N, C-alpha and C positions, 0 to 999 in steps of 0.2 A: 592606269586609266586615262581617258582623254576627255576633257571638258570644253564645252563651247560656251563662250562669254559674250554677252551683249550689253552694250552701253548706248543709251539715247536719252540722257538726262537733260541735255540743252542743245547745244549746235554741233556737236560732234556725233556722227554715226560710226560706231566702232564694232568689230568682231575680232575674237581671239580664239584660237585653238591651242590648248595647253595640254601637255603630256606630263603627268606626274612622274617624277624619278624616285628611285629608292632612296631611303634615309629616314632618320627619326623626325626631322624638321619637314615642314612643306617645301618640297623642292620640284621644280618642274622646268621643261623646255618648252619654248614657244614654237609650235608648228606653223602658226601663221598670226599675223596681227595686222589689222587694217583699220585706217581711220580716214573717214571723209569729213573735211571741215566745211561748214556753211559760212565762213567769214565773209566771202565775197557776196553772197546772197543778202546778209544782214547789214553790210556796210552802209547802204543808202538810209537805214533806219537809226543809225547811230547806236544800235544795240540789238539784242536778239528779239525777234518778233515771233511769239510763241506759235501762231497759226502755220507760218512758213516753216518753222523748224519741224513741226509735226508732220507737215506734208512732205518734206524732204526725207525725214526718217523713213516714212512709209513708201516713198518712191524708190529708195535705194537699198533698203535694208536686205531684201531677198536677194539681189544680185551681189551685194557685198559678202553675203553668207556663202553663196555658191562659189565665189572667187576664192574665199578663204579655204573652203573645203577642197578646192582644186589645188591650191598651193600646198596644202598639207598632205596631198595624196589620198584624200579620203572621199573624193567625189568619183563615183562609178555610175555611169549612165545605164539605164535599163535597156536590156536587149529585146524585151517584149513589153506590150501595152500592159499598164497596171493602173486602170482608172480608180479614182477614189470612190469608195461605196456611197450609197445614199446617205447613210447614217454619218459617215464621216463628213460629207459635204454640208449636211444639216448642222452638224456640231461646229464646223468652221464658219458657216454663215453666221452663227450665233456669236461666236468668239470674235469675228472680224467684221461685225455689222457696220462699223464706222471706218473701215479701211478697205474700201472696195478694190483699189488698185493693188494694194499688197495682197489681198485675198487671191486675186486672179494670178499674180506672180507666184504665189505659194502653190497654188493648184498645179502650175507647170513644173515647179521644183519637185513637188512630192511624186508627181506622175512620170517625171523624166529620170529620176536617179533612184538608185537603191538606198535603203536606209544606211547612213554612214556609221562606221565604226567609232562611235562616241558613247560615252557612258553617262553623261549628265550635262545639264544646262545651268548657268548662272546668268542672272539678269539684274540690272539696276532697277530697284523699285522705289527709291527715294533717297534723299530729297531731290528735288529739281523741278522743272516745268512739267506739270501733270500731263498736258497734252502730248508732250515729247515722251515722257516716260511710259504712258500707256501704249504707244506704238511698240516699244520694246518688249513690254510685259505681255501684250497680246501675241506678239510674234514668238516669244519663248514659250508661251502656253500652247500655241498651234503646233510648234515643233515637238513639244513634249507629249502632246496628245497623239499625233500621227506616228511618231517614232517610238513611242512608249518609253520616254526618259523622265527621270526625276528632274524638277526644276527648283533652283535655290535662289530666293530673292536676295539681293545684296544691298546693303546700305551704301550709297555713293560715298559718303564721308569716310566710312570704314575703308572703303577702296583707296581713298587718298592717303590715309594713315598707313596702310599695308604698302602702298606704292613707295613711300618714302623710306621704309625700312628695308626693302628689298636689296639683297646683294646678288651679284652675278659673276660667275666664274666658269670659264670654258663652256659659255653657252647654257649654263644652267642657273636659273633663278632660285633663290632661297629666302624664306622668311626666317631670319636668325632669331636667337633668343635676345630679347631686349631686357635691360635692367629696369625694374619697376620700383616705385611709381615713376611713370613717364608723363611728361606734359606735352600735349599736342597743340600746336597752333595751326588752325586751318584758315587759309586766306584765299578767297577766289572772288569771281564776279557776284556770287550770291552769298557768300558766307565769310564771316569773321568771328572765329570761335576759339575759346581755349577749353580744351578737354583733358581731364584727368583720366589716365589709363592706369588702373590698378592692377591689371594682369591681362594676359592675351584675351581679346574680345570682351573686355569690361570697360565701358566708357561712361564717363560723367561729365557733362557740360558744366563748367565752373565760370564761364564768361562769354559774352556774346554781344553783337552789335546791337544797340537800340533802335538803330535806323538803317543807314546804308551800309552795305559791305565795302570792303576796302578796294576791291576791284571795280565796283561801281563808281566809287569816288575817284579813282584813277581815270575811268572811261569818261565820266561827265566832265571832269576837269579839263580833259584833253579836248572834248568837243567844244568847250568854251574858248580854248586857244586855236580853234579851227584845225585841229589835227584828226586824222582818219580813225576810224574804229578798227580793231580794238585799241583804245587809247593808252593802256598801261605800257606796252612796249615803245610806243611814241614818246611818252613822257620820260621813260628811261633813257632813251637815245639823246634827248635834249639836255636831260640832267647830266649825263656822263660827259657831254661836251662841255657845259658849263663848269663841271667840277674839275675837269682836266685843265681848262684855261684859267681856273681861279678867279672867276669874275665875282667881284664883291656884291653882297645882297644889299640893295637900298633898304633903309629902315621901313619905308612905306610898303614894301613888298613882304615883310615879315608876316608869316601865317601863324595861327594858333595851333597848339598841340591838344586837341579836344580830349577831356577827361584824363589828362595825364596825371593830375593829382586828386582823382576822385575817390581814392581809398576803396575802390572795388575792382572787378577784373572785367567790367563791361567796356564797350567801345561805343563811340558815336563819331560819325564823319559827316553828317549833314551840315554841321556849322562850318566845317573845313571847306565844303563845296561853296557855301554861301560866301565865305571869305575870299575864295578864288574869283567868284563872279564879281565881287565888289572891286578887286584889284584890276580885273580885266575891264570893267566899265570905267573905272577912273583913268586907265591908260589911254583909251581911245584906239589909236592905230597900234596894231599887234606887230611890233617889230620882231625880227629874229632874235635879237639880243633879249628883249623883254621876255619873249616866250621861253627862251633857255634858262634864264635866271628864275622865273617863276616855276617852271618845270622842276628844277633842282630843289626849290623850296617846298614844293608839293611832295616831292618824294622823300626829302629829309623830314618833313612834319609827320607823314605816314610812318616812316620808319622809326623815328623816335618813340612814337606812342607804341608801336608794336613791341619794340625791344623793351621798353619800360613795363608794359603789361606782362610780357614773358618773364621778366626778372622777378616781378612781385608774385606772379603765380608759381614760379619754380620754388621760391622761398616758402610760400604758403603750404604747398603739398609735399615739400622735401624731395622735389624731383631728382632722379638720378640720370635720366635721359630727357632730351627735348627732341620731339618729332615735328617737322614743318611740312605741310602738304597743301595742295591746291594750286591753281593756275598762277596766282600772284607769287609763289614761292620761286618762280623762275626769275624774278627780278633780282638782278646782280648785286645791287646795293643792299637790299634787304638781306640777301644770303650772306653777304660779307660782314654785315653788322651783327647778325645772329651768330655766325661763326666766331667772331671775336668775343661776344658775350660767353658763349658756351666754354671757349678756351679759358677765359678769365675765371669761370665758376668751376672749371673742371668737370663739366657735364659732357656726356656723349650726345652729339647732334647728329640727327638723321635728316638729310635733305634728299629730295627726289632728283634722279637725273632729270634735266630739262624736258626730255621727250616723254617723261612719265608725269610731269607736273599737270599737264593738260588732261582733260577727260579722256579716258581710254579704256578699252575692254580687258586689256592685260590686268589691270589692277582689279577689275571686277572678277575676273577668273580667279586671281590669286585668292581673293576673299572667299570665293566658291570652294576652292580646294581646302582652305582652312576651315570652312563649315564642315566639309565631309570629314576632315581629320578629326574635328571635335564631335562627330556623329550628330550633328544637327540635322533634324528631320526636313526633307524637302516640302514644299507646299503644293497642295493639289489645286488651290485657287489662289491667285496672286492679286495684290492690290497695289496701285501706285500711289505714292504719298509725297506731297510736296515738302513736308517738314522733315526734321532730323529723325524724330522718334517713330520707328516703324515697328518695334517690338519692345518688350520690357527690359531687355538689357541695356537700352539706351536711356539713362536717367539723368533728369536735370536737377 
């Protein structure tokens, strides 16, 4: 079977076409996988501007889908006119009432190509920015309606979990058997969570941030240092330089490790941001040396908290595996420290390839195939949700 996957939860527009391979586990080859980043658009705002993200998804999604179908060899142009019927246009007008530009592009797509040989659609339904999510959800529903295909809503965070455990060999991706219980650390611009995974597709949130996510802390700290968006990679570059040069940390630049000894599994990073702001204001002129040293301390403070909470959570649930996902999982220092922890404790550690740590449709398609393998029923009417919990299998 061939599945088309759609991801629009934040500032990446992504389409993937996956072909399921034979085997007991979920195995597939990637026929096409395309990602359009909006980073350059949002840089001037120092973060993602939801209205712009929504607009860009709506503007580019249809073209990206056509390019993916073409790359996969699934796009066949019609040899004769086949206009949409009155009822089809009326239905699409209702579905896409807030997406006029995308609706016009879809009319051209539907009338210009034959129904592609795909069997199902998977789309991110949450969590994320709701305006952005709705673009992908409405797009998926329009494709499902015109092409008569089942549509599977996918939890974005489950996508990150599955992306982290994926293995690849000879061009075939596979979701392997994981030893349970597993502990998942999800770290991104919008999420910092610890999730107990008791079996495949059974998730229980056991800890989360009470205020800012770790990625947000990186980005806003970087902005205070005059670094461009996205700030996480910029902080990491400066920190790596300071770490290599062995620059000592002045006592006045020491930062707190929030909730390190809170005796629970929650996080808080707003106080760390405030502490960074205080150091920056006290410094006055932001020299290269100061920025490098403070970047190193920011990265170390965040990493210390993450590793300590993962350690506590793994003991609490008796974890046999640790899974780390989300955009911040690409941070080299965090990866190294978690690798050392897992080796010390004899735990299997799953980290995503850096290309799959960011938001992408491949991970959404992998979860869609997992749903199909578990005989999960597709949805006839989809909803976009900003929060984690989009159905009863996600328990807090």
